[in-house]
C-alpha positions as CSV (number, residue, x, y, z in Angstrom):
1,M,0.0,0.0,0.0
2,P,2.1,2.9,-1.2
3,F,1.9,6.4,0.3
4,K,2.8,9.7,-1.3
5,N,3.4,11.4,2.1
6,I,2.5,11.0,5.8
7,S,-0.7,13.0,5.5
8,S,-2.2,10.2,3.3
9,L,-2.6,8.2,6.6
10,V,-5.9,9.8,7.6
11,N,-6.5,8.2,11.0
12,H,-5.4,5.5,13.4
13,N,-7.8,2.9,12.0
14,E,-6.4,3.2,8.5
15,M,-2.8,2.8,9.9
16,T,-3.9,-0.2,12.0
17,G,-5.6,-1.7,8.9
18,F,-2.5,-1.3,6.9
19,C,-0.4,-2.9,9.6
20,A,-2.7,-5.9,9.9
21,Q,-2.8,-6.4,6.2
22,K,1.0,-6.1,5.9
23,A,1.5,-8.4,8.9
24,K,-0.7,-11.0,7.4
25,E,1.3,-10.8,4.1
26,I,4.5,-11.2,6.0
27,F,3.1,-14.0,8.2
28,D,1.8,-15.9,5.2
29,Q,5.1,-15.5,3.4
30,Q,7.1,-16.8,6.4
31,M,4.7,-19.8,7.0
32,Q,4.7,-20.7,3.3
33,A,8.5,-20.6,3.3
34,N,8.6,-22.8,6.4
35,Y,6.1,-25.3,4.9
36,A,8.1,-25.6,1.7
37,A,11.4,-26.1,3.7
38,I,9.8,-28.8,5.9
39,D,8.3,-30.5,2.8
40,R,11.7,-30.9,1.3
41,M,13.1,-32.1,4.6
42,F,10.5,-34.9,4.8
43,S,11.1,-35.9,1.2
44,V,14.6,-36.7,2.1
45,L,13.6,-38.4,5.4
46,L,11.0,-40.6,3.6
47,F,13.5,-41.7,1.1
48,I,16.0,-42.6,3.8
49,E,13.3,-44.5,5.7
50,W,12.4,-46.5,2.5
51,L,16.1,-47.5,2.1
52,S,16.3,-48.3,5.8
53,G,13.2,-50.6,5.5
54,I,14.8,-52.5,2.5
55,I,18.1,-52.9,4.4
56,T,16.2,-54.1,7.5
57,A,14.3,-56.7,5.5
58,L,17.5,-57.9,3.8
59,L,19.3,-58.3,7.2
60,L,16.5,-60.0,9.2
61,S,14.9,-62.3,6.6
62,P,16.4,-62.0,3.2
63,T,15.1,-65.4,1.8
64,A,12.3,-67.9,2.3
65,W,12.9,-71.7,2.0
66,E,10.7,-74.5,0.7
67,G,12.7,-77.6,1.1
68,V,16.0,-77.1,-0.7
69,S,14.7,-74.2,-2.9
70,S,14.8,-70.5,-1.7
71,S,13.2,-67.3,-2.8
72,P,13.2,-63.6,-1.7
73,H,11.3,-63.3,1.6
74,I,7.9,-61.6,1.5
75,H,9.3,-58.8,3.9
76,V,11.9,-57.9,1.2
77,L,9.2,-57.5,-1.4
78,V,7.0,-55.6,1.0
79,S,9.8,-53.2,2.0
80,I,10.5,-52.5,-1.7
81,W,7.2,-52.2,-3.3
82,L,4.9,-51.3,-0.5
83,G,7.5,-48.8,0.8
84,L,7.8,-47.3,-2.7
85,A,4.0,-47.0,-2.9
86,I,4.0,-45.2,0.5
87,V,6.8,-42.6,-0.2
88,A,6.3,-41.9,-3.9
89,L,3.3,-39.6,-3.6
90,P,4.6,-37.5,-0.6
91,I,8.0,-37.1,-2.2
92,G,6.5,-36.1,-5.5
93,M,4.2,-33.5,-4.0
94,A,7.0,-32.1,-1.8
95,W,8.8,-31.1,-5.0
96,L,5.9,-30.4,-7.3
97,A,3.6,-28.5,-4.8
98,P,5.8,-27.4,-1.9
99,G,3.9,-25.5,0.9
100,A,0.5,-26.7,-0.1
101,T,-1.9,-27.9,2.7
102,T,-2.6,-31.2,0.9
103,T,1.2,-31.8,0.6
104,R,1.9,-31.6,4.3
105,H,-1.1,-33.8,5.2
106,T,0.0,-36.3,2.5
107,I,3.5,-36.2,4.0
108,A,2.0,-36.8,7.5
109,I,0.1,-39.9,6.3
110,G,3.1,-41.2,4.4
111,Q,5.4,-40.7,7.4
112,I,3.0,-42.6,9.8
113,L,2.5,-45.4,7.2
114,M,6.3,-45.7,6.7
115,T,6.7,-45.9,10.5
116,A,4.1,-48.6,10.6
117,L,6.0,-50.5,7.9
118,L,9.2,-50.3,9.8
119,I,7.5,-51.6,13.0
120,H,6.1,-54.5,10.9
121,L,9.5,-55.3,9.4
122,T,11.1,-55.4,12.9
123,G,8.4,-57.7,14.3
124,G,6.7,-55.1,16.4
125,R,9.8,-54.3,18.5
126,L,9.1,-51.7,21.2
127,E,12.1,-49.7,20.3
128,T,10.7,-49.1,16.8
129,H,7.6,-47.6,18.3
130,F,9.8,-44.7,19.4
131,L,9.8,-43.6,15.7
132,I,6.1,-42.6,16.1
133,F,7.0,-40.0,18.7
134,G,9.9,-38.9,16.6
135,S,7.6,-38.5,13.6
136,L,5.2,-36.4,15.6
137,T,8.0,-34.2,16.7
138,F,9.2,-33.8,13.2
139,L,5.7,-33.0,12.0
140,A,5.4,-30.3,14.7
141,F,8.1,-28.4,12.7
142,Y,5.2,-27.3,10.4
143,T,3.7,-25.4,13.3
144,D,0.3,-26.6,12.0
145,W,-1.5,-28.6,14.7
146,T,-3.9,-30.0,12.1
147,V,-1.0,-32.1,10.7
148,L,-0.5,-33.6,14.2
149,L,-4.2,-34.4,14.3
150,T,-4.1,-36.2,11.0
151,A,-1.0,-38.2,12.1
152,S,-2.4,-39.1,15.5
153,I,-5.7,-40.3,14.1
154,L,-3.8,-42.5,11.7
155,V,-1.6,-43.9,14.5
156,A,-4.7,-44.9,16.5
157,L,-6.4,-46.5,13.5
158,D,-3.2,-48.4,12.7
159,H,-3.0,-49.8,16.2
160,I,-6.7,-50.7,16.3
161,L,-6.7,-52.5,12.9
162,R,-3.4,-54.3,13.1
163,G,-4.0,-55.1,16.8
164,I,-7.1,-57.0,15.8
165,Y,-5.9,-58.6,12.6
166,L,-2.1,-58.6,12.8
167,P,-1.1,-58.2,16.5
168,F,2.4,-59.7,15.9
169,S,3.0,-57.0,13.2
170,V,2.4,-54.2,15.6
171,Y,3.0,-55.6,19.1
172,G,5.3,-58.5,18.5
173,V,2.9,-61.0,20.1
174,T,0.2,-63.3,18.6
175,Y,-2.3,-62.3,21.2
176,V,-2.9,-58.8,22.6
177,E,-5.4,-57.3,25.1
178,P,-8.3,-55.4,23.4
179,W,-7.4,-52.2,25.2
180,R,-3.7,-52.2,24.2
181,W,-4.3,-49.7,21.4
182,M,-5.8,-47.3,23.9
183,E,-2.6,-47.3,26.0
184,H,-0.5,-46.5,22.9
185,S,-3.0,-43.9,21.7
186,A,-3.0,-42.3,25.2
187,W,0.8,-41.8,25.0
188,V,0.4,-40.2,21.6
189,V,-2.3,-37.8,22.9
190,F,0.0,-37.0,25.8
191,A,2.8,-36.0,23.4
192,D,0.3,-34.1,21.2
193,I,-0.8,-31.9,24.1
194,F,2.7,-30.4,24.3
195,L,3.4,-30.4,20.6
196,V,0.1,-28.7,19.8
197,N,0.7,-26.1,22.5
198,R,4.2,-25.5,21.1
199,C,2.7,-25.0,17.6
200,I,0.2,-22.5,18.9
201,M,3.0,-20.6,20.7
202,D,5.2,-20.6,17.6
203,I,2.3,-19.2,15.5
204,K,1.7,-16.4,18.0
205,E,5.4,-15.6,18.0
206,R,5.5,-15.5,14.3
207,W,2.5,-13.2,14.3
208,R,4.3,-10.8,16.7
209,V,7.4,-10.9,14.5
210,A,5.3,-10.2,11.4
211,E,3.5,-7.3,13.1
212,R,6.8,-5.7,14.2
213,Q,8.2,-6.2,10.7
214,A,5.0,-4.7,9.2
215,K,5.3,-1.6,11.4
216,L,9.0,-1.2,10.5
217,E,8.2,-1.6,6.8
218,M,5.3,0.8,7.1
219,T,7.6,3.3,8.9
220,N,10.3,2.8,6.3
221,E,7.9,3.2,3.4
222,I,6.5,6.4,4.9
223,I,10.0,7.7,5.4
224,E,11.0,6.7,1.9
225,S,7.9,8.3,0.5
226,E,8.6,11.5,2.3
227,V,12.3,11.4,1.3
228,V,11.3,10.9,-2.3
229,H,8.8,13.8,-2.0
230,R,11.4,16.0,-0.4
231,T,14.1,14.9,-2.9
232,F,11.8,15.7,-5.7
233,Q,11.2,19.2,-4.3
234,V,15.0,19.7,-3.8
235,T,15.7,18.4,-7.3
236,Q,13.2,20.9,-8.7
237,S,14.8,23.7,-6.7
238,E,18.3,22.7,-7.8
239,E,17.1,22.4,-11.4
240,R,15.6,25.9,-11.2
241,F,18.8,27.2,-9.6
242,R,20.9,25.4,-12.3
243,N,18.8,26.8,-15.1
244,L,19.3,30.3,-13.6
245,C,23.0,29.7,-13.4
246,M,23.1,28.6,-17.0
247,S,21.4,31.8,-18.1
248,V,23.9,34.0,-16.2
249,P,27.0,34.7,-18.3
250,M,29.3,34.0,-15.4
251,V,30.5,31.0,-13.2
252,I,28.7,30.6,-9.8
253,F,30.8,28.7,-7.3
254,E,30.8,27.6,-3.7
255,S,33.9,26.8,-1.6
256,D,34.4,23.4,-0.1
257,K,36.2,22.4,3.1
258,D,39.5,22.1,1.2
259,G,39.3,25.5,-0.4
260,G,38.2,24.1,-3.8
261,W,35.2,25.2,-5.8
262,E,32.0,23.4,-6.5
263,V,31.0,25.1,-9.7
264,V,27.6,25.1,-11.5
265,G,26.6,25.1,-15.1
266,M,28.2,25.3,-18.6
267,P,29.8,28.8,-18.1
268,W,32.7,27.1,-16.3
269,F,33.4,24.9,-19.4
270,Q,33.0,27.9,-21.7
271,L,35.4,29.9,-19.6
272,T,38.1,27.3,-18.8
273,S,37.6,24.5,-21.5
274,S,37.9,22.1,-18.6
275,P,35.4,19.7,-16.8
276,I,33.5,21.0,-13.8
277,S,35.5,18.6,-11.5
278,R,38.5,20.8,-12.2
279,G,37.0,23.4,-9.9
280,K,38.1,21.3,-7.0
281,E,41.7,22.4,-7.9
282,W,40.9,25.7,-9.5
283,W,44.3,27.2,-8.5
284,T,46.0,24.9,-11.0
285,L,44.5,27.1,-13.8
286,L,46.2,30.2,-12.4
287,V,49.0,31.8,-14.4
288,E,52.2,31.5,-12.4
289,V,52.7,35.3,-11.8
290,D,49.2,35.6,-10.3
291,R,49.1,32.4,-8.3
292,D,50.7,33.5,-5.0
293,R,48.8,36.8,-4.8
294,T,45.4,35.2,-5.6
295,L,45.8,32.2,-3.4
296,E,47.0,34.3,-0.4
297,S,43.9,36.5,-0.6
298,W,41.6,33.5,-1.0
299,K,43.0,31.7,2.0
300,L,42.8,34.9,4.1
301,A,39.1,35.4,3.1
302,L,38.3,31.7,4.0
303,R,40.2,32.0,7.3
304,Q,38.6,35.3,8.4
305,G,35.2,34.8,6.8
306,T,35.4,38.1,4.8
307,E,34.5,39.1,1.3
308,W,36.9,38.3,-1.5
309,A,37.5,40.1,-4.8
310,Q,40.5,39.6,-7.1
311,E,41.3,40.0,-10.8
312,F,43.8,37.4,-12.1
313,R,44.7,35.4,-15.2
314,I,44.0,31.8,-15.9
315,R,45.3,29.4,-18.6
316,T,42.6,27.3,-20.0
317,D,43.0,23.7,-21.1
318,S,43.1,24.9,-24.7
319,G,46.2,27.1,-23.8
320,E,44.4,30.4,-23.9
321,V,45.1,33.0,-21.3
322,K,42.1,34.9,-19.9
323,W,41.6,37.6,-17.4
324,V,38.8,36.9,-14.8
325,R,37.3,38.7,-11.9
326,G,36.4,36.6,-8.8
327,K,34.0,37.9,-6.1
328,A,32.7,35.9,-3.1
329,V,30.9,36.6,0.1
330,P,30.9,34.4,3.3
331,Y,27.9,32.4,4.7
332,S,27.5,29.9,7.5
333,T,26.6,26.2,6.8
334,G,23.8,24.8,9.0
335,G,24.6,26.9,12.0
336,T,28.1,25.4,12.4
337,S,31.2,27.4,13.0
338,S,32.7,26.5,9.6
339,R,32.8,29.3,7.1
340,R,32.3,29.0,3.4
341,L,32.2,31.4,0.5
342,I,29.8,31.6,-2.4
343,G,30.6,33.8,-5.4
344,T,31.0,34.4,-9.1
345,L,33.7,34.2,-11.7
346,E,33.5,36.6,-14.6
347,D,35.4,36.8,-17.8
348,I,36.9,40.3,-18.1
349,T,39.4,39.6,-20.9
350,D,37.8,42.0,-23.3
351,R,37.8,44.8,-20.7
352,R,41.4,44.2,-19.8
353,D,42.4,44.0,-23.4
354,L,40.7,47.3,-24.0
355,E,42.6,48.8,-21.1
356,D,45.9,47.2,-22.3
357,N,45.3,48.5,-25.8
358,S,44.7,52.0,-24.4
359,R,47.9,51.8,-22.4
360,K,49.8,50.4,-25.4
361,M,48.4,53.2,-27.6
362,M,49.6,55.8,-25.1
363,L,53.1,54.1,-24.9
364,M,53.1,53.8,-28.7
365,N,52.5,57.5,-29.0
366,Q,55.3,58.2,-26.6
367,R,57.6,55.9,-28.5
368,D,56.6,57.6,-31.8
369,D,57.6,61.0,-30.2
370,F,60.9,59.5,-29.0
371,M,61.6,58.0,-32.4
372,A,60.8,61.3,-34.2
373,M,63.3,63.0,-31.8
374,L,65.8,60.2,-32.4
375,A,65.5,60.5,-36.2
376,N,65.6,64.3,-36.3
377,D,67.0,66.0,-33.2
378,L,69.8,63.4,-32.7
379,K,70.8,62.7,-36.3
380,N,70.9,66.3,-37.4
381,P,73.8,67.4,-35.1
382,I,75.8,64.3,-36.1
383,V,75.3,65.0,-39.8
384,G,76.3,68.6,-39.3
385,S,79.3,67.6,-37.3
386,N,80.4,65.2,-40.1
387,R,80.1,68.1,-42.7
388,V,82.4,70.2,-40.6
389,L,84.8,67.4,-40.1
390,S,84.8,66.6,-43.8
391,M,85.7,70.3,-44.6
392,L,88.6,70.0,-42.2
393,T,89.9,66.8,-43.6
394,E,89.6,68.1,-47.2
395,G,91.7,71.2,-46.3
396,K,89.0,73.7,-47.1
397,I,89.6,75.6,-43.9
398,G,93.3,75.0,-43.7
399,S,95.9,72.4,-44.0
400,L,96.3,69.9,-41.1
401,A,99.0,67.6,-40.0
402,K,98.6,63.9,-41.1
403,E,98.0,62.8,-37.5
404,H,95.2,65.3,-37.2
405,Q,93.7,64.2,-40.4
406,Q,93.7,60.5,-39.3
407,L,92.1,61.5,-36.0
408,L,89.3,63.4,-37.8
409,V,88.7,60.4,-40.2
410,K,88.2,58.2,-37.2
411,L,85.7,60.7,-35.7
412,I,83.8,60.7,-39.0
413,E,83.8,56.9,-39.0
414,G,82.5,56.8,-35.4
415,N,79.8,59.2,-36.3
416,D,78.8,57.1,-39.3
417,E,78.6,54.0,-37.0
418,L,76.5,56.0,-34.6
419,L,74.2,57.0,-37.5
420,G,74.0,53.4,-38.6
421,M,73.0,52.3,-35.1
422,I,70.3,55.0,-35.1
423,E,69.0,53.6,-38.4
424,H,69.0,50.1,-36.9
425,I,67.0,51.2,-33.9
426,I,64.5,52.9,-36.2
427,S,64.2,49.8,-38.4
428,V,63.7,47.5,-35.4
429,Y,61.0,49.9,-34.1
430,R,59.3,49.8,-37.5
431,Y,59.2,46.0,-37.5
432,D,58.0,45.9,-33.9
433,R,55.1,48.0,-35.1
434,D,54.5,45.9,-38.2
435,V,54.9,49.0,-40.3
436,D,55.9,47.0,-43.4
437,A,53.3,44.2,-43.0
438,D,51.2,45.5,-45.9
439,E,54.1,46.5,-48.2
440,F,55.0,43.1,-49.5
441,E,55.6,42.6,-53.2
442,N,57.5,40.3,-55.5
443,A,61.2,40.5,-54.8
444,N,64.1,38.8,-56.6
445,I,66.9,37.7,-54.2
446,A,69.5,37.6,-57.1
447,N,68.9,41.2,-58.0
448,L,69.0,42.3,-54.3
449,I,72.3,40.5,-53.8
450,K,73.9,42.2,-56.8
451,D,72.6,45.6,-55.6
452,S,73.7,45.1,-51.9
453,I,77.4,44.1,-52.6
454,K,78.1,47.3,-54.6
455,Q,78.7,49.4,-51.5
456,F,81.3,46.9,-50.2
457,S,83.5,46.8,-53.3
458,T,86.0,49.4,-52.0
459,A,86.3,47.7,-48.6
460,L,86.8,44.3,-50.2
461,A,89.6,45.6,-52.4
462,D,91.3,47.5,-49.6
463,R,91.6,44.3,-47.4
464,N,92.2,42.0,-50.4
465,I,89.1,39.9,-49.5
466,K,87.9,37.6,-52.2
467,L,84.1,37.6,-52.8
468,L,82.6,34.5,-54.4
469,I,79.0,34.6,-55.6
470,N,77.1,31.4,-56.6
471,I,73.6,32.2,-57.8
472,G,71.3,29.5,-59.4
473,D,68.5,30.2,-61.7
474,E,67.7,33.9,-61.0
475,D,64.1,33.6,-62.1
476,A,63.6,30.9,-59.5
477,L,64.8,33.1,-56.6
478,C,61.6,35.1,-56.2
479,V,60.0,35.7,-52.8
480,K,57.1,37.8,-51.6
481,G,58.4,40.6,-49.4
482,N,59.6,44.1,-48.9
483,N,62.6,44.8,-51.2
484,E,64.1,47.4,-48.9
485,S,63.8,45.3,-45.8
486,I,65.4,42.3,-47.5
487,R,68.2,44.6,-48.7
488,I,68.8,45.7,-45.1
489,V,69.2,42.1,-44.0
490,L,71.7,41.4,-46.8
491,V,73.7,44.6,-46.1
492,N,73.8,43.8,-42.3
493,L,75.0,40.2,-42.9
494,M,77.5,41.3,-45.6
495,D,78.8,44.1,-43.3
496,N,79.3,41.6,-40.4
497,A,81.0,39.1,-42.7
498,L,83.4,41.8,-43.9
499,K,84.2,42.9,-40.3
500,F,85.1,39.4,-39.1
501,T,86.9,38.2,-42.2
502,P,90.7,38.6,-42.0
503,E,92.8,40.2,-44.8
504,N,93.2,37.9,-47.8
505,G,90.2,35.9,-46.6
506,T,87.1,34.8,-48.5
507,I,83.4,35.7,-48.4
508,E,81.0,33.4,-50.3
509,I,77.4,34.1,-51.1
510,L,75.2,31.2,-52.3
511,A,71.5,31.4,-53.4
512,H,69.4,28.6,-54.8
513,R,65.9,27.2,-54.9
514,Q,65.1,24.3,-52.6
515,E,61.6,22.9,-53.0
516,D,59.2,25.7,-51.9
517,S,61.9,27.8,-50.3
518,V,64.6,30.2,-51.5
519,M,67.9,29.5,-49.6
520,L,70.5,32.2,-49.0
521,K,73.9,31.5,-47.4
522,I,76.6,34.0,-46.5
523,N,79.9,32.4,-45.4
524,N,83.1,34.1,-44.2
525,S,86.4,32.5,-43.3
526,G,86.6,34.4,-40.0
527,S,87.0,33.0,-36.5
528,R,84.6,30.4,-35.0
529,I,81.6,31.5,-32.9
530,E,81.0,29.5,-29.7
531,G,77.7,27.7,-29.3
532,E,76.6,29.8,-26.3
533,Q,77.2,33.0,-28.3
534,R,75.4,31.6,-31.4
535,S,72.3,30.9,-29.3
536,K,72.1,34.7,-28.4
537,L,73.0,36.2,-31.8
538,F,69.4,37.0,-32.8
539,E,68.1,38.0,-29.4
540,R,67.4,41.6,-28.5
541,P,70.5,42.7,-26.5
542,I,70.0,43.8,-22.9
543,T,71.6,46.8,-21.3
544,G,75.4,46.5,-21.3
545,E,75.6,43.8,-24.0
546,E,75.5,46.0,-27.1
547,G,78.7,45.9,-28.9
548,S,80.1,42.8,-27.1
549,G,80.8,39.3,-28.3
550,Y,80.8,38.4,-31.9
551,L,79.4,41.6,-33.3
552,P,81.0,44.6,-31.4
553,K,79.3,47.9,-32.0
554,V,76.4,46.3,-34.0
555,G,73.9,45.7,-31.1
556,L,70.5,45.5,-32.7
557,G,71.6,44.5,-36.2
558,L,71.1,40.7,-36.1
559,Y,68.0,41.1,-33.9
560,M,66.5,43.4,-36.6
561,C,67.5,40.8,-39.3
562,R,65.6,38.2,-37.4
563,Q,62.6,40.5,-37.1
564,I,62.6,41.1,-40.8
565,V,62.9,37.4,-41.7
566,D,60.2,36.5,-39.2
567,A,57.9,39.1,-40.8
568,H,58.5,37.4,-44.1
569,K,57.6,34.0,-42.5
570,G,61.1,32.8,-43.0
571,Q,63.9,31.4,-40.9
572,I,67.4,32.6,-40.1
573,S,70.2,30.6,-38.4
574,C,73.9,30.5,-37.9
575,S,76.5,27.7,-38.1
576,S,80.2,28.0,-37.3
577,D,83.3,25.8,-37.0
578,S,87.0,26.2,-37.2
579,Q,87.3,24.6,-40.7
580,Q,84.4,26.2,-42.6
581,G,84.2,29.5,-40.8
582,T,80.8,31.1,-40.0
583,T,77.7,30.8,-42.2
584,F,74.4,32.6,-41.9
585,I,71.5,30.8,-43.5
586,I,68.2,32.4,-44.5
587,S,65.2,30.5,-45.8
588,L,62.3,32.4,-47.3
589,P,59.0,31.1,-48.8
590,H,59.2,31.0,-52.6
591,N,56.9,33.2,-54.6
592,H,55.9,31.5,-57.9
593,A,55.4,34.9,-59.6
594,R,58.4,35.6,-61.9
595,E,58.0,39.3,-62.1
596,T,60.1,41.5,-59.9
597,S,59.5,45.0,-58.8
598,F,63.1,45.8,-57.8
599,M,66.0,45.9,-60.3
600,P,69.6,46.7,-59.4
601,V,70.7,50.1,-60.5
């Protein structure tokens, strides 16, 4: 009888009726199970008694003699066939209809008849009569006093009939007093008084157990119904809360006892690209530079039970870095002293990007002003100084001693190097700002090489350095890029090769097509560059490193070369050994267009 809630039990009578009905069901189930178990027990007992009767007949009187001939004794045949006729039906019903009323009464009849057969086979021995009382005790296991009544009536009839017609079979004597059956029956009745009383007591006890179990089951069912009802209400409430959280474009979380987060809804996955269970260890998503600051403030808020608000960065499972803002407020859990926080996590990446872009624009404007000053205010005095120094060295103002002229020439060269460094800085700045990103066109590497080496012809001749140029099919050496930028790379690398090639040395330039790339190599026979220095050649030099190592007084030159090559989606590298010298290798994507917009002058 199911209940939706406790209020469905209107009054005490209804509850009592339910208990009585449930108790009867439990009692019937227990009794039926007991009947079936005892039925199977008696099926085994009857089979054993049948075998015992056969063995008894074989031991006491196996054969009968007529003169010199013998045959099986009648007791053997009776024990086999009559015994089988007695036990067959009870055993069959015990397995085909266990627990039925007819089955246990049939078993009672079979048990008493089998006992009578064993008494007959033993010649009415007094000891065998004890099996009658044993059978009654076994039948009392049913806790059904009607079974004892059936068995007792059959015992009395057996003693009456066999006492009249076969007294030796039942009493072991050929003559018996007429009242002998009453004596035996009286002892049976005496035993029945106690056995029937025991059955009634067992039935009452089973009823009490059934009633207690019924009350427990009723209580459990009511509690379970109420739990289901409350659970349904809680589930509905949670579902409404979850739907609300799903509609809010931010993560809602609650702290657990370990400081982790129990998060709700899809916004967490959309924000972090990680499963909700990752909230238990949310600090693993923090970017390293923000981790200590964020965790310290979070632990402090948990410990003191105060509000928490932080902006920090996380790295999602997809590798993306996002700015988020976390806010939480404390609340108590069930009146206990433990403190927890509940709050929200909001994606503020767009806002921070906007702020960063604003700051970058301000810094960019400041850098633009500085670069304008560097290009004009700093270069103009140096150019003017060079003009004056040139007039002095040319003797337009007056003749100078040779030593003075050499000193002025060095000053002019130093100014030229300074102007070159300023040009390098401006070029690096332009590539940092991607000024040339939209100025790419078709460029021919062969033509750029021929144009770039012209300015080094005098220096090569003065130091007796041999220049070898090996260019493949010129039409196949086309790339898409900025001609002036690529020329700057070639001039820088050629200038470095010239500086570090000893007199009477060799510089070799090779250019060829390799699959979908144009390869350019510039080799000089100068000194070897150590591996640690090679790894830093193309990095932006930090303060104090400009002009040190392999390229003194160059500073940003190779860094700018790398910036230009990267902007062209190419690669630049360096190899060096004591035998082959130093080689700079550039790989640029090939442009299948054969036209060039730059031709050497």
